[in-house]
ROLUM-633790 format. One record per residue (C-alpha): x, y, z; residue number from 0; residue in one letter. Coordinates in nm, 3 decimals. Layout:
# residues N
+---------+---------+---------+------+------+
|       x |       y |       z | resi | resn |
+---------+---------+---------+------+------+
|       X |       Y |       Z |  NUM |    A |
...
+---------+---------+---------+------+------+
END
This chain:
# residues 387
+---------+---------+---------+------+------+
|       x |       y |       z | resi | resn |
+---------+---------+---------+------+------+
|  -0.368 |   9.216 | -12.515 |    0 |    X |
|  -0.727 |   9.125 | -12.653 |    1 |    X |
|  -0.974 |   8.920 | -12.749 |    2 |    X |
|  -0.795 |   8.762 | -13.043 |    3 |    X |
|  -0.486 |   8.720 | -12.830 |    4 |    X |
|  -0.567 |   8.644 | -12.457 |    5 |    X |
|  -0.646 |   8.261 | -12.636 |    6 |    X |
|  -0.336 |   8.159 | -12.773 |    7 |    X |
|  -0.187 |   8.304 | -12.456 |    8 |    X |
|  -0.361 |   8.082 | -12.218 |    9 |    X |
|  -0.261 |   7.803 | -12.439 |   10 |    X |
|   0.081 |   7.797 | -12.321 |   11 |    X |
|   0.023 |   7.917 | -11.952 |   12 |    X |
|   0.045 |   7.533 | -11.843 |   13 |    X |
|   0.254 |   7.467 | -12.159 |   14 |    X |
|   0.290 |   7.045 | -12.054 |   15 |    X |
|  -0.080 |   7.050 | -11.995 |   16 |    X |
|  -0.169 |   7.231 | -12.347 |   17 |    X |
|   0.075 |   6.966 | -12.513 |   18 |    X |
|  -0.083 |   6.674 | -12.378 |   19 |    X |
|  -0.429 |   6.783 | -12.500 |   20 |    X |
|  -0.298 |   6.831 | -12.816 |   21 |    X |
|  -0.090 |   6.541 | -12.853 |   22 |    X |
|  -0.423 |   6.346 | -12.757 |   23 |    X |
|  -0.644 |   6.467 | -12.946 |   24 |    X |
|  -0.390 |   6.501 | -13.219 |   25 |    X |
|  -0.337 |   6.059 | -13.207 |   26 |    X |
|  -0.780 |   6.023 | -13.228 |   27 |    X |
|  -0.769 |   6.247 | -13.577 |   28 |    X |
|  -0.497 |   6.027 | -13.702 |   29 |    X |
|  -0.689 |   5.716 | -13.632 |   30 |    X |
|  -1.012 |   5.852 | -13.768 |   31 |    X |
|  -0.855 |   6.024 | -13.982 |   32 |    X |
|  -0.620 |   5.668 | -14.102 |   33 |    X |
|  -1.008 |   5.483 | -14.098 |   34 |    X |
|  -1.171 |   5.674 | -14.322 |   35 |    X |
|  -0.843 |   5.693 | -14.548 |   36 |    X |
|  -0.893 |   5.252 | -14.523 |   37 |    X |
|  -1.302 |   5.250 | -14.584 |   38 |    X |
|  -1.206 |   5.461 | -14.887 |   39 |    X |
|  -1.070 |   5.230 | -15.091 |   40 |    X |
|  -1.119 |   4.860 | -14.832 |   41 |    X |
|  -1.447 |   4.817 | -15.060 |   42 |    X |
|  -1.270 |   4.767 | -15.439 |   43 |    X |
|  -1.001 |   4.594 | -15.133 |   44 |    X |
|  -1.221 |   4.371 | -15.002 |   45 |    X |
|  -1.433 |   4.291 | -15.293 |   46 |    X |
|  -1.144 |   4.170 | -15.486 |   47 |    X |
|  -1.059 |   3.899 | -15.277 |   48 |    X |
|  -1.372 |   3.805 | -15.199 |   49 |    X |
|  -1.424 |   3.765 | -15.597 |   50 |    X |
|  -1.203 |   3.528 | -15.645 |   51 |    X |
|  -1.412 |   3.298 | -15.459 |   52 |    X |
|  -1.638 |   3.242 | -15.737 |   53 |    X |
|  -1.812 |   3.431 | -16.004 |   54 |    X |
|  -2.156 |   3.656 | -15.945 |   55 |    X |
|  -2.286 |   3.667 | -16.317 |   56 |    X |
|  -2.376 |   3.372 | -16.586 |   57 |    X |
|  -2.387 |   3.438 | -16.924 |   58 |    X |
|  -2.553 |   3.131 | -17.125 |   59 |    X |
|  -2.677 |   3.090 | -17.413 |   60 |    X |
|  -3.074 |   3.180 | -17.475 |   61 |    X |
|  -3.316 |   2.925 | -17.447 |   62 |    X |
|  -3.644 |   2.911 | -17.658 |   63 |    X |
|  -3.901 |   2.628 | -17.502 |   64 |    X |
|  -4.159 |   2.508 | -17.666 |   65 |    X |
|  -4.445 |   2.370 | -17.385 |   66 |    X |
|  -4.606 |   2.052 | -17.540 |   67 |    X |
|  -4.987 |   1.925 | -17.439 |   68 |    X |
|  -5.186 |   1.691 | -17.547 |   69 |    X |
|  -5.571 |   1.661 | -17.445 |   70 |    X |
|  -5.585 |   1.868 | -17.156 |   71 |    X |
|  -5.255 |   1.704 | -17.056 |   72 |    X |
|  -4.927 |   1.859 | -16.992 |   73 |    X |
|  -4.582 |   1.742 | -17.146 |   74 |    X |
|  -4.387 |   1.944 | -17.036 |   75 |    X |
|  -4.066 |   2.204 | -17.201 |   76 |    X |
|  -3.862 |   2.144 | -17.466 |   77 |    X |
|  -3.588 |   2.327 | -17.489 |   78 |    X |
|  -3.443 |   2.407 | -17.888 |   79 |    X |
|  -3.115 |   2.343 | -17.989 |   80 |    X |
|  -2.842 |   2.566 | -17.782 |   81 |    X |
|  -2.652 |   2.677 | -17.966 |   82 |    X |
|  -2.275 |   2.795 | -17.827 |   83 |    X |
|  -2.130 |   3.156 | -17.766 |   84 |    X |
|  -1.880 |   3.282 | -17.967 |   85 |    X |
|  -1.602 |   3.334 | -17.736 |   86 |    X |
|  -1.416 |   3.622 | -17.881 |   87 |    X |
|  -1.747 |   3.811 | -17.930 |   88 |    X |
|  -1.863 |   3.793 | -17.619 |   89 |    X |
|  -1.551 |   3.832 | -17.391 |   90 |    X |
|  -1.539 |   4.103 | -17.581 |   91 |    X |
|  -1.842 |   4.298 | -17.555 |   92 |    X |
|  -1.852 |   4.213 | -17.180 |   93 |    X |
|  -1.542 |   4.356 | -17.154 |   94 |    X |
|  -1.626 |   4.664 | -17.350 |   95 |    X |
|  -1.926 |   4.782 | -17.118 |   96 |    X |
|  -1.895 |   5.136 | -16.930 |   97 |    X |
|  -1.862 |   5.004 | -16.634 |   98 |    X |
|  -1.579 |   4.753 | -16.753 |   99 |    X |
|  -1.362 |   4.899 | -16.475 |  100 |    X |
|  -1.616 |   4.730 | -16.217 |  101 |    X |
|  -1.554 |   4.319 | -16.437 |  102 |    X |
|  -1.222 |   4.168 | -16.222 |  103 |    X |
|  -1.233 |   3.833 | -16.466 |  104 |    X |
|  -1.455 |   3.668 | -16.731 |  105 |    X |
|  -1.415 |   3.291 | -16.722 |  106 |    X |
|  -1.534 |   3.118 | -17.054 |  107 |    X |
|  -1.639 |   2.732 | -17.023 |  108 |    X |
|  -1.690 |   2.433 | -17.302 |  109 |    X |
|  -1.823 |   2.129 | -17.146 |  110 |    X |
|  -1.845 |   1.863 | -17.301 |  111 |    X |
|  -1.894 |   1.464 | -17.228 |  112 |    X |
|  -1.658 |   1.235 | -17.306 |  113 |    X |
|  -1.584 |   0.839 | -17.222 |  114 |    X |
|  -1.266 |   0.693 | -16.996 |  115 |    X |
|  -1.282 |   0.342 | -16.957 |  116 |    X |
|  -1.586 |   0.253 | -17.007 |  117 |    X |
|  -1.699 |   0.546 | -16.822 |  118 |    X |
|  -1.910 |   0.845 | -16.910 |  119 |    X |
|  -1.771 |   1.221 | -16.744 |  120 |    X |
|  -1.747 |   1.572 | -16.839 |  121 |    X |
|  -1.517 |   1.771 | -16.995 |  122 |    X |
|  -1.439 |   2.140 | -16.891 |  123 |    X |
|  -1.273 |   2.355 | -17.132 |  124 |    X |
|  -1.163 |   2.676 | -16.942 |  125 |    X |
|  -0.893 |   2.960 | -17.008 |  126 |    X |
|  -0.672 |   2.901 | -16.659 |  127 |    X |
|  -0.565 |   3.232 | -16.601 |  128 |    X |
|  -0.894 |   3.379 | -16.626 |  129 |    X |
|  -1.061 |   3.024 | -16.401 |  130 |    X |
|  -0.819 |   3.079 | -16.143 |  131 |    X |
|  -0.896 |   3.478 | -16.073 |  132 |    X |
|  -1.240 |   3.352 | -15.936 |  133 |    X |
|  -1.134 |   3.019 | -15.801 |  134 |    X |
|  -0.864 |   3.088 | -15.558 |  135 |    X |
|  -1.024 |   2.800 | -15.262 |  136 |    X |
|  -0.936 |   2.618 | -15.532 |  137 |    X |
|  -0.657 |   2.312 | -15.356 |  138 |    X |
|  -0.511 |   2.076 | -15.488 |  139 |    X |
|  -0.245 |   1.714 | -15.530 |  140 |    X |
|   0.028 |   1.893 | -15.807 |  141 |    X |
|   0.098 |   2.201 | -16.052 |  142 |    X |
|  -0.186 |   2.345 | -16.286 |  143 |    X |
|  -0.097 |   2.301 | -16.653 |  144 |    X |
|   0.109 |   2.436 | -16.791 |  145 |    X |
|   0.109 |   2.287 | -17.067 |  146 |    X |
|  -0.210 |   2.242 | -17.344 |  147 |    X |
|  -0.222 |   1.825 | -17.268 |  148 |    X |
|  -0.261 |   1.830 | -16.929 |  149 |    X |
|  -0.531 |   1.851 | -16.717 |  150 |    X |
|  -0.695 |   1.917 | -16.345 |  151 |    X |
|  -0.895 |   1.640 | -16.235 |  152 |    X |
|  -1.146 |   1.713 | -15.915 |  153 |    X |
|  -1.117 |   1.389 | -15.646 |  154 |    X |
|  -1.447 |   1.277 | -15.713 |  155 |    X |
|  -1.389 |   1.230 | -16.080 |  156 |    X |
|  -1.024 |   1.108 | -16.020 |  157 |    X |
|  -1.154 |   0.832 | -15.776 |  158 |    X |
|  -1.459 |   0.687 | -15.968 |  159 |    X |
|  -1.181 |   0.641 | -16.281 |  160 |    X |
|  -0.866 |   0.533 | -16.102 |  161 |    X |
|  -0.655 |   0.867 | -16.147 |  162 |    X |
|  -0.408 |   0.998 | -15.960 |  163 |    X |
|  -0.135 |   1.282 | -16.027 |  164 |    X |
|   0.105 |   1.225 | -16.290 |  165 |    X |
|  -0.123 |   0.889 | -16.479 |  166 |    X |
|  -0.183 |   0.942 | -16.858 |  167 |    X |
|  -0.564 |   0.922 | -17.000 |  168 |    X |
|  -0.696 |   0.926 | -17.343 |  169 |    X |
|  -1.013 |   1.137 | -17.356 |  170 |    X |
|  -1.120 |   1.149 | -17.736 |  171 |    X |
|  -0.862 |   0.900 | -17.887 |  172 |    X |
|  -0.568 |   1.150 | -17.764 |  173 |    X |
|  -0.311 |   1.157 | -17.429 |  174 |    X |
|  -0.350 |   1.391 | -17.127 |  175 |    X |
|  -0.193 |   1.362 | -16.852 |  176 |    X |
|  -0.279 |   1.420 | -16.482 |  177 |    X |
|  -0.148 |   1.728 | -16.373 |  178 |    X |
|  -0.341 |   1.751 | -16.067 |  179 |    X |
|  -0.620 |   1.633 | -15.823 |  180 |    X |
|  -0.868 |   1.840 | -15.729 |  181 |    X |
|  -0.931 |   1.873 | -15.347 |  182 |    X |
|  -1.245 |   1.836 | -15.212 |  183 |    X |
|  -1.487 |   2.182 | -15.284 |  184 |    X |
|  -1.805 |   2.040 | -15.193 |  185 |    X |
|  -1.887 |   2.137 | -15.602 |  186 |    X |
|  -1.924 |   2.043 | -15.924 |  187 |    X |
|  -1.602 |   2.161 | -15.974 |  188 |    X |
|  -1.512 |   1.763 | -15.776 |  189 |    X |
|  -1.670 |   1.533 | -16.079 |  190 |    X |
|  -1.534 |   1.669 | -16.430 |  191 |    X |
|  -1.251 |   1.680 | -16.583 |  192 |    X |
|  -1.056 |   2.050 | -16.655 |  193 |    X |
|  -0.849 |   2.085 | -16.986 |  194 |    X |
|  -0.732 |   2.332 | -17.169 |  195 |    X |
|  -1.000 |   2.550 | -17.362 |  196 |    X |
|  -0.825 |   2.619 | -17.667 |  197 |    X |
|  -0.780 |   2.225 | -17.653 |  198 |    X |
|  -1.148 |   2.147 | -17.636 |  199 |    X |
|  -1.218 |   2.374 | -17.865 |  200 |    X |
|  -1.003 |   2.221 | -18.132 |  201 |    X |
|  -1.042 |   1.876 | -18.036 |  202 |    X |
|  -1.462 |   1.937 | -18.073 |  203 |    X |
|  -1.402 |   2.077 | -18.399 |  204 |    X |
|  -1.602 |   2.508 | -18.265 |  205 |    X |
|  -1.337 |   2.702 | -18.296 |  206 |    X |
|  -1.466 |   2.975 | -18.055 |  207 |    X |
|  -1.721 |   2.795 | -17.956 |  208 |    X |
|  -1.847 |   2.861 | -17.543 |  209 |    X |
|  -2.084 |   2.660 | -17.370 |  210 |    X |
|  -2.164 |   2.986 | -17.095 |  211 |    X |
|  -1.921 |   3.253 | -16.853 |  212 |    X |
|  -1.918 |   3.319 | -16.580 |  213 |    X |
|  -1.804 |   3.691 | -16.487 |  214 |    X |
|  -1.653 |   3.847 | -16.109 |  215 |    X |
|  -1.814 |   4.168 | -16.163 |  216 |    X |
|  -1.708 |   4.406 | -15.882 |  217 |    X |
|  -2.020 |   4.591 | -15.703 |  218 |    X |
|  -1.942 |   4.840 | -15.424 |  219 |    X |
|  -1.937 |   5.146 | -15.649 |  220 |    X |
|  -2.247 |   5.012 | -15.833 |  221 |    X |
|  -2.569 |   4.853 | -15.817 |  222 |    X |
|  -2.501 |   4.501 | -15.989 |  223 |    X |
|  -2.782 |   4.566 | -16.187 |  224 |    X |
|  -2.655 |   4.775 | -16.361 |  225 |    X |
|  -2.325 |   4.588 | -16.478 |  226 |    X |
|  -2.644 |   4.300 | -16.623 |  227 |    X |
|  -2.801 |   4.592 | -16.798 |  228 |    X |
|  -2.473 |   4.670 | -16.978 |  229 |    X |
|  -2.399 |   4.325 | -17.050 |  230 |    X |
|  -2.721 |   4.218 | -17.183 |  231 |    X |
|  -2.758 |   4.564 | -17.384 |  232 |    X |
|  -2.398 |   4.416 | -17.546 |  233 |    X |
|  -2.543 |   4.059 | -17.570 |  234 |    X |
|  -2.913 |   4.075 | -17.692 |  235 |    X |
|  -3.073 |   3.767 | -17.692 |  236 |    X |
|  -2.835 |   3.565 | -17.442 |  237 |    X |
|  -2.945 |   3.499 | -17.111 |  238 |    X |
|  -2.785 |   3.717 | -16.797 |  239 |    X |
|  -2.812 |   3.560 | -16.466 |  240 |    X |
|  -2.704 |   3.787 | -16.125 |  241 |    X |
|  -2.618 |   3.512 | -15.875 |  242 |    X |
|  -2.804 |   3.755 | -15.618 |  243 |    X |
|  -2.726 |   3.537 | -15.292 |  244 |    X |
|  -2.378 |   3.560 | -15.409 |  245 |    X |
|  -2.361 |   3.958 | -15.427 |  246 |    X |
|  -2.556 |   4.048 | -15.120 |  247 |    X |
|  -2.332 |   3.816 | -14.921 |  248 |    X |
|  -2.042 |   3.963 | -15.095 |  249 |    X |
|  -2.198 |   4.366 | -15.027 |  250 |    X |
|  -2.257 |   4.292 | -14.691 |  251 |    X |
|  -1.956 |   4.191 | -14.541 |  252 |    X |
|  -1.822 |   4.532 | -14.711 |  253 |    X |
|  -2.118 |   4.727 | -14.578 |  254 |    X |
|  -2.002 |   4.593 | -14.207 |  255 |    X |
|  -1.604 |   4.632 | -14.202 |  256 |    X |
|  -1.757 |   5.023 | -14.314 |  257 |    X |
|  -2.031 |   5.037 | -14.085 |  258 |    X |
|  -1.740 |   4.918 | -13.818 |  259 |    X |
|  -1.511 |   5.171 | -13.847 |  260 |    X |
|  -1.785 |   5.422 | -13.856 |  261 |    X |
|  -1.869 |   5.336 | -13.504 |  262 |    X |
|  -1.444 |   5.293 | -13.401 |  263 |    X |
|  -1.434 |   5.659 | -13.516 |  264 |    X |
|  -1.741 |   5.780 | -13.330 |  265 |    X |
|  -1.583 |   5.659 | -13.055 |  266 |    X |
|  -1.237 |   5.788 | -13.084 |  267 |    X |
|  -1.421 |   6.156 | -13.108 |  268 |    X |
|  -1.649 |   6.171 | -12.887 |  269 |    X |
|  -1.352 |   6.007 | -12.569 |  270 |    X |
|  -1.110 |   6.325 | -12.782 |  271 |    X |
|  -1.395 |   6.556 | -12.722 |  272 |    X |
|  -1.459 |   6.495 | -12.374 |  273 |    X |
|  -1.149 |   6.483 | -12.280 |  274 |    X |
|  -1.143 |   6.841 | -12.424 |  275 |    X |
|  -1.465 |   6.889 | -12.227 |  276 |    X |
|  -1.268 |   6.802 | -11.879 |  277 |    X |
|  -0.954 |   6.999 | -11.990 |  278 |    X |
|  -1.182 |   7.362 | -12.043 |  279 |    X |
|  -1.371 |   7.259 | -11.697 |  280 |    X |
|  -1.033 |   7.286 | -11.516 |  281 |    X |
|  -0.888 |   7.579 | -11.651 |  282 |    X |
|  -1.198 |   7.747 | -11.573 |  283 |    X |
|  -1.202 |   7.664 | -11.205 |  284 |    X |
|  -0.792 |   7.768 | -11.147 |  285 |    X |
|  -0.832 |   8.061 | -11.355 |  286 |    X |
|  -1.154 |   8.259 | -11.189 |  287 |    X |
|  -0.926 |   8.534 | -11.109 |  288 |    X |
|  -0.820 |   8.583 | -11.451 |  289 |    X |
|  -1.203 |   8.557 | -11.581 |  290 |    X |
|  -1.348 |   8.855 | -11.269 |  291 |    X |
|  -1.022 |   9.102 | -11.387 |  292 |    X |
|  -1.143 |   9.038 | -11.707 |  293 |    X |
|  -1.519 |   9.147 | -11.663 |  294 |    X |
|  -1.407 |   9.428 | -11.413 |  295 |    X |
|  -1.298 |   9.531 | -11.690 |  296 |    X |
|  -1.562 |   9.494 | -11.907 |  297 |    X |
|  -1.553 |   9.237 | -12.135 |  298 |    X |
|  -1.884 |   9.066 | -12.158 |  299 |    X |
|  -2.065 |   8.710 | -12.083 |  300 |    X |
|  -2.001 |   8.633 | -12.469 |  301 |    X |
|  -1.661 |   8.801 | -12.476 |  302 |    X |
|  -1.555 |   8.543 | -12.252 |  303 |    X |
|  -1.756 |   8.223 | -12.359 |  304 |    X |
|  -1.600 |   8.299 | -12.691 |  305 |    X |
|  -1.230 |   8.372 | -12.585 |  306 |    X |
|  -1.262 |   8.011 | -12.427 |  307 |    X |
|  -1.410 |   7.836 | -12.767 |  308 |    X |
|  -1.146 |   8.007 | -12.924 |  309 |    X |
|  -0.877 |   7.884 | -12.743 |  310 |    X |
|  -1.049 |   7.487 | -12.774 |  311 |    X |
|  -1.082 |   7.568 | -13.143 |  312 |    X |
|  -0.762 |   7.642 | -13.189 |  313 |    X |
|  -0.658 |   7.347 | -13.028 |  314 |    X |
|  -0.864 |   7.176 | -13.229 |  315 |    X |
|  -0.709 |   7.290 | -13.553 |  316 |    X |
|  -0.352 |   7.201 | -13.473 |  317 |    X |
|  -0.490 |   6.874 | -13.380 |  318 |    X |
|  -0.712 |   6.838 | -13.711 |  319 |    X |
|  -0.349 |   7.019 | -13.935 |  320 |    X |
|  -0.176 |   6.762 | -13.728 |  321 |    X |
|  -0.359 |   6.411 | -13.675 |  322 |    X |
|  -0.435 |   6.424 | -14.065 |  323 |    X |
|  -0.154 |   6.380 | -14.228 |  324 |    X |
|   0.020 |   6.171 | -13.946 |  325 |    X |
|  -0.336 |   5.961 | -14.016 |  326 |    X |
|  -0.293 |   6.029 | -14.414 |  327 |    X |
|   0.045 |   5.848 | -14.376 |  328 |    X |
|  -0.033 |   5.583 | -14.151 |  329 |    X |
|  -0.378 |   5.453 | -14.350 |  330 |    X |
|  -0.048 |   5.338 | -14.670 |  331 |    X |
|   0.099 |   5.125 | -14.336 |  332 |    X |
|  -0.252 |   5.019 | -14.296 |  333 |    X |
|  -0.364 |   4.910 | -14.628 |  334 |    X |
|  -0.044 |   4.726 | -14.664 |  335 |    X |
|  -0.100 |   4.573 | -14.306 |  336 |    X |
|  -0.476 |   4.434 | -14.387 |  337 |    X |
|  -0.315 |   4.263 | -14.741 |  338 |    X |
|  -0.710 |   4.469 | -14.887 |  339 |    X |
|  -0.622 |   4.688 | -15.111 |  340 |    X |
|  -0.386 |   4.584 | -15.428 |  341 |    X |
|  -0.332 |   4.881 | -15.642 |  342 |    X |
|  -0.531 |   5.089 | -15.407 |  343 |    X |
|  -0.351 |   5.366 | -15.288 |  344 |    X |
|  -0.528 |   5.653 | -15.061 |  345 |    X |
|  -0.547 |   6.033 | -15.264 |  346 |    X |
|  -0.461 |   6.339 | -15.080 |  347 |    X |
|  -0.705 |   6.598 | -15.133 |  348 |    X |
|  -0.676 |   6.982 | -14.967 |  349 |    X |
|  -1.123 |   6.990 | -14.951 |  350 |    X |
|  -1.049 |   6.678 | -14.701 |  351 |    X |
|  -0.778 |   6.857 | -14.516 |  352 |    X |
|  -1.033 |   7.167 | -14.484 |  353 |    X |
|  -1.292 |   7.007 | -14.404 |  354 |    X |
|  -1.088 |   6.814 | -14.132 |  355 |    X |
|  -0.963 |   7.114 | -13.951 |  356 |    X |
|  -1.301 |   7.269 | -13.978 |  357 |    X |
|  -1.553 |   6.923 | -13.784 |  358 |    X |
|  -1.233 |   6.862 | -13.537 |  359 |    X |
|  -1.232 |   7.269 | -13.473 |  360 |    X |
|  -1.575 |   7.244 | -13.390 |  361 |    X |
|  -1.625 |   6.941 | -13.226 |  362 |    X |
|  -1.351 |   7.064 | -12.990 |  363 |    X |
|  -1.587 |   7.463 | -12.965 |  364 |    X |
|  -1.907 |   7.172 | -12.870 |  365 |    X |
|  -1.692 |   7.034 | -12.621 |  366 |    X |
|  -1.612 |   7.338 | -12.453 |  367 |    X |
|  -1.962 |   7.500 | -12.428 |  368 |    X |
|  -2.025 |   7.377 | -12.125 |  369 |    X |
|  -1.675 |   7.494 | -11.955 |  370 |    X |
|  -1.671 |   7.805 | -12.127 |  371 |    X |
|  -2.084 |   7.882 | -12.084 |  372 |    X |
|  -1.992 |   7.852 | -11.711 |  373 |    X |
|  -1.674 |   8.094 | -11.670 |  374 |    X |
|  -1.909 |   8.311 | -11.859 |  375 |    X |
|  -2.130 |   8.320 | -11.557 |  376 |    X |
|  -1.938 |   8.402 | -11.324 |  377 |    X |
|  -1.960 |   8.742 | -11.180 |  378 |    X |
|  -1.677 |   8.998 | -11.135 |  379 |    X |
|  -1.777 |   9.067 | -10.717 |  380 |    X |
|  -1.784 |   8.655 | -10.725 |  381 |    X |
|  -1.405 |   8.562 | -10.873 |  382 |    X |
|  -1.207 |   8.923 | -10.682 |  383 |    X |
|  -1.324 |   8.785 | -10.357 |  384 |    X |
|  -1.086 |   8.522 | -10.455 |  385 |    X |
|  -0.789 |   8.767 | -10.472 |  386 |    X |
+---------+---------+---------+------+------+
END
């Protein structure tokens, strides 16, 4: 029997208590590891969800202004004629930036005016597959277009024009079928007619032309300013704006969830460490005779202190190993239940396992420090009097 085997034998003197303590601490570690793994991927998962509720970068043609004044009276600013953007070149430039993996959707639009039954109305050409990636909040009476001669009309525009789902309307002297009517959104979409972008480009004689593009960028892994800077470098002369309020709201939501995960983990860790401390304090009170024998055999206070700390450390390391693998497996189920991280999977890293075991072992040793110090302070004469 030596200073290393004593802690191992002590852990099994009362196997029920040891196993219960190991189980409780393992469950705590499992919860912490699962929450940590979820927090690693939940940022991207949440932002992908949030990006479906609108774009956060706007790309439009550069505007040149001429300030007009006469006789000291400012008459206002006059804009030079805006040239449409090239859809192919602009989309390619956005998709080719260094941070292209942070681009969730690029939705080009061509805006023009038309007259329906003598009433002017704005017509917006969109790429439906991209538009729906950033407009998941849309709800319709009907189905989204599957053919180029089908349109979607906003609720307010439909009421003003007297149109409903299934009606046929003439735009630019060509027939279009209303495939769906948007339910009220409270935005500009209520007042426009949405058509296929390719069809509108052909009708207006602007092949490849677009008025502006909306970009949904994921910002949890990098600042939005970096993405805007890279887009601006690829599209010199364009007016590129980051919708800072949208970005701030999304990042605030993500940071709140991550801070919540951290807070819960700390509460679990402190609770588990308290249980270890109470268990070791109880063990010290029960083993006063053993301590007295060790001290009478020449064991110093430092060696007795080391024995109790090592005993707690063994429990911590075992809990770390079991808890890590359990938590890693539980994180997959947690992500699937949250439906927050499609395509994202926790990645096993040996370094994380070693770090977890080290941290949990250290926490248990710290939790056992006071009981170990109290046990080491027992004098041999005091302990032997209890025999």
